[in-house]
N, C-alpha and C positions, 0 to 999 in steps of 0.2 A: 555283170548284171545279177548273177546268182549270189555273189558275195554281198551285193547291196541289199538284196531281198532278205538275206539271213540277218544282216545287221539291223535292218528295219524291224524285223520280227522280234529280235532280241530287245531293241529299244522299246518297242510297244509292250513287250512282256514286262520289262522293268517298270514302266509307267503304270501298267495295269496292276501289278503286284503292289506297288506303293499305294495306289488309291484304295485297293481292297484292304490292305493292312490298316490304313488310316480309319476306314469305316468300321472295321471290326474292333479296333481299339476304342473308338468313340462309343460304339454300342456296349462294349464290355465295361467301360468306365461308367456309363449311365446305369447299367444293370446293377453295378455293385455300389452305387451311391448309398450311404447310410440312410436308413429310414427311421424317423423318430416314432417310436412306439408309445410315447407318453411316459409319465412319471410312474415309478414303481415303488411301493412302500417297502422300506427295509425293516427287518425284524431283529437286527443285531447291530451294535455300534461299538467298536473298539473292545470287543469281548463281553459287552453287557447286553443281555436280552432285553428287548423292547416289547411293550404291550402293543396290541393291535389297536388301530383307530376305532375299530368296531366295538371295543369294550366300553366306550363312553355311553352314558345314559343321557337322554334328552330331558333336561330339567330347567330350561330357560323360561323366563316369565311369559313370553309370547310366541314361543316356537322359533324354529330356525328363520333367520333373516337373510334375504337375498338382495345383495347390494350391487348396484350398477357402477362399475369402475369409471365410466365416463363422467359421472357426476360426483363420485366419491371425493371427499376432502377430509383430511385430518387436521384439526385446528389446535393450535397451542395458544392458550389464553390465560388471563388472570394476572397474577403478580409477576409479570415479565416485562422486559424493556421494550420488546416488540412482539406483537401478535404475529404468529406465523401460520401459514396454510400450506399443507403438503398434499400432493397427489399421491396415489399409490406408487407410481413409478419413482417419484421423488424419494420416497422412503426406502424402497428396496434397491434402487440403483445408485443413489447418491450418498448412501450412508455405509459405514463399515458394518458388515454382517458378522454375526456370532452364532455359534452352536453350543448347546449344552443339554445334557441329559438330566431331566428333572421329573420327579414323580408328583402327580397331582393327587391329592386326597380329598374325597368328597365327604361331607357330613352324613351322607346317606349310607356310607359304609364301604364304598368301593374306591379303588385307586388305579392309576395307570402310569407306567414309566415310559416316557416319550423322548425322542430326540427332537428338540425344538430349535428352529433356526429363525433369527430375526435381527432386529436392531435395538440398541440400548435406548431406553427412555431418556437416560442421562444426555445422550448426544442430541436428541431432538429438542429437549427443553433448554439445554445450555446454549444452543444456537439462537434461542429467543431471548436469552439473558435473564437469569434468575434474580428476582428481587430479594434483597437480604431479609425481608420480613416474611418470606414464604417458608412454611414448615410442613405443608401438606400437598399431596398431589391427588386431585380428583379426576377420575376417569368416567366418561359418559359413553353410552352405547346407543346404537341405532334404534333399539327397541325401547329406549327410555330407562334402561337399567343404569345404575351408577354405583361406584364404590370409591373408597379413598385409602391412601396409604401414606405413612410419614415420608417426607422428602428424603431424609437421611437413609431410610431403608432402600429407596429407589437408587440413590447414588452409591451407597456403600456395597450393595449386592449386585451391581451391574444387571439390574432387572431389564428384561427385554420384552418387546411386543413381537410376537411370532407371526410369520406369514407361511411357515412350513412346519410340518410335523412328520417325523419318520421319512423325510426326503420327498414328501409330496405337499403340494399347495394345500393350505387349510381348506377343507370342504365347508360349505355354508353352515352345516350343523355344528362345526367346531369354531366358528367365529370369523370366517373370511370377511374382510381381508386381514384383520389383526386380532389376536387374543393376547392378553397379558399373562406372562409366565410369572406368577406370584409365588415363587418358591418359598417353602416353609410356612405357607399360609393355606387355610382351608379353601376349597374349591370356589366358594362364593366370592372370593377376592379375584379369581381368574376371569375377569370381565372379557366378554367376546364382543365382536362387531364394534370396535372402538371408533368413535367419530371425533372425540374431543378430549384434550388433556388440559386441565386447569391447575395452575399454581395458586395456592390459597394460604391464608394465614389462620384459617379456622381448623384447628386440630381436633375439633369435636364433630366435624361433619360426619353424618351417617348416611350411608347409601341405602339401596333398596332393602336388603335383608337386615342390615344393621339397624335400620329404623324400626324393624319388626322384632327386635330382641336379640339378634345374633351379636356376638362380641365384635366391637369395632376394630380391634387389632387383628382378628382372624388368625391368631397364632395357633399352630398345631403343637399341643403339649402332650407329653407321654402320660399314660394312666398313672394316677397317684397311688402309690403303694402304702396305704394307711395301715401300718402294723398294729396301731393302738386298738383298732376296732376288730381285729381278726379274732375268730374263734380259735382257741388254742387246740393244737393237734393232740389227739388222744394218744398217749404213749403206748407203743406196741408191746413193750415188755410186760405190761400189766395184764394183758389179755389172758394169758395162760393161767396165772394164779386166780384170777376172777372166775375163769371157767371151772377150775378145780373146786373152788369154794362153792360155786353155784351147784355143781354136781353133788357134792357132799350134802349140801343143804336139802336138795331134792330127795336124795336117798334117805336121809334122816327123817324128813317129813313123811315120806311114804311108809317108813317103818312105824312111826307113831300112829298114823292113820290106820294101818293094817292091824296094829296091836289093839287099838281102841275098838276096831270092828270085831276082833276076836272076843274081847271081853264083853261086848254087847251081846254076842251070840250065846256066850256061856250064861249070862243072866237070864236070857230068854229061855 
């Protein structure tokens, strides 16, 4: 009887220990489950320093736009074989994503170097089928803004529409859900809040700022070094001789004045 009691206690202890260990393991696993703390902006990428998102200035025509993704659609229209309509998820989940570090330069005088992440415009419009007569891509925005770029520029440079910058989703101020990364072009070509992409045969189309006098190509060109109109630099070697000549002239002039003054006193 005594042996049976001991065996029963041992068996009960084993069962109890197993249950306790299981519960502790479950609690421990739950407590260490990773918690999503949200996106964090990066400040460096592959050894290159990045600008902060905060350096951008608000200069849109109607202020930041706030778009509801439930109703948002990106339309591909114009000289294409088939008009296409994408949802936000269609674009970011069903297309190849690309990253590139590109600096945006604004005509106001500021610039920012950002890691952009997005999809190629080329992939979106080729799925619609590009008509051979198309030579221009026109972008339209939610706030009524528009701009255009040559089709060859879009295709040859792997131009993307970005949905992330510095590893965080575009904020509304920066064009959420999509901003065009128009590298080598002035900032007014970097259209935000894109809602429609049209293939066109009109290479003279002028967008919002272009129709108000800004160059249609938007090319960033280096300052012109016009040496023909430069004022020639005064040679430094001639300064000392001129100084000596001027000094001798002043001394001689003072002597003549002093001599004349003396002669005038004698006459008086």
